[in-house]
C-alpha positions as CSV (number, residue, x, y, z in Angstrom):
1,M,101.4,96.4,111.3
2,S,104.0,96.7,114.1
3,E,107.0,94.4,114.2
4,I,106.6,91.5,116.6
5,K,109.2,91.5,119.4
6,P,110.5,88.4,121.1
7,Y,109.0,87.9,124.6
8,K,112.2,88.8,126.4
9,D,112.6,92.1,124.5
10,Q,109.1,93.3,125.3
11,E,108.7,95.9,128.0
12,P,106.3,94.8,130.8
13,E,103.2,96.8,131.4
14,S,102.4,98.1,134.8
15,Q,100.0,95.4,136.0
16,S,98.5,97.4,138.8
17,V,97.4,100.2,136.5
18,S,96.1,97.8,133.9
19,E,94.0,96.0,136.5
20,V,92.5,99.3,137.7
21,V,91.8,100.3,134.1
22,M,90.1,97.0,133.4
23,M,88.1,97.1,136.7
24,Y,86.6,100.6,135.9
25,E,86.4,99.8,132.1
26,A,88.4,103.0,131.5
27,S,90.2,103.5,128.2
28,T,93.3,105.2,129.6
29,S,96.4,103.9,128.1
30,T,99.2,105.4,130.1
31,V,99.9,105.9,133.7
32,D,99.9,109.7,133.2
33,D,96.4,109.6,131.8
34,F,95.2,107.4,134.7
35,I,96.8,109.8,137.3
36,A,95.3,112.8,135.6
37,S,91.9,111.2,135.7
38,L,91.9,111.1,139.6
39,P,90.0,113.9,141.2
40,K,92.3,116.5,142.7
41,D,90.2,117.0,145.8
42,M,90.4,113.2,146.5
43,M,94.2,113.3,146.2
44,Q,94.4,116.4,148.4
45,K,92.3,114.6,151.1
46,L,94.6,111.6,150.9
47,I,97.7,113.7,151.3
48,D,96.2,115.7,154.2
49,F,95.3,112.4,155.9
50,A,98.7,110.9,155.4
51,V,100.4,114.0,156.8
52,E,98.1,114.1,159.9
53,E,98.8,110.4,160.6
54,C,102.5,110.9,160.2
55,N,102.5,113.9,162.5
56,A,100.5,112.0,165.1
57,G,103.1,109.2,165.0
58,R,100.7,106.6,163.5
59,C,102.9,105.7,160.5
60,I,105.2,102.8,159.8
61,S,108.3,102.3,157.6
62,H,108.2,100.6,154.3
63,E,110.1,97.7,155.8
64,Q,107.6,97.3,158.5
65,V,104.8,97.3,155.9
66,K,106.5,94.4,154.2
67,V,106.9,92.5,157.5
68,T,103.3,93.1,158.5
69,M,102.0,92.0,155.1
70,K,104.1,88.8,155.1
71,E,102.8,88.0,158.6
72,R,99.1,88.5,157.6
73,M,99.5,86.6,154.4
74,G,101.3,83.7,156.2
75,W,104.5,84.2,154.1
76,K,108.0,83.7,155.5
């Protein structure tokens, strides 16, 4: 049996990956396994779309994403 670590010494799990794994009832245990399970053609289409949007001038900075999300969620 593994040694129990105090709460503050435990490493936090990536919540976003854990939620996706639970949603799809997948048994992947690491981020690398999850990423490897994504279809390559889907990822290529996402990359191509992102590049096209950026080249067309329809992209925003990370800071603007934060501002937009805060406005839509009603946060200050």
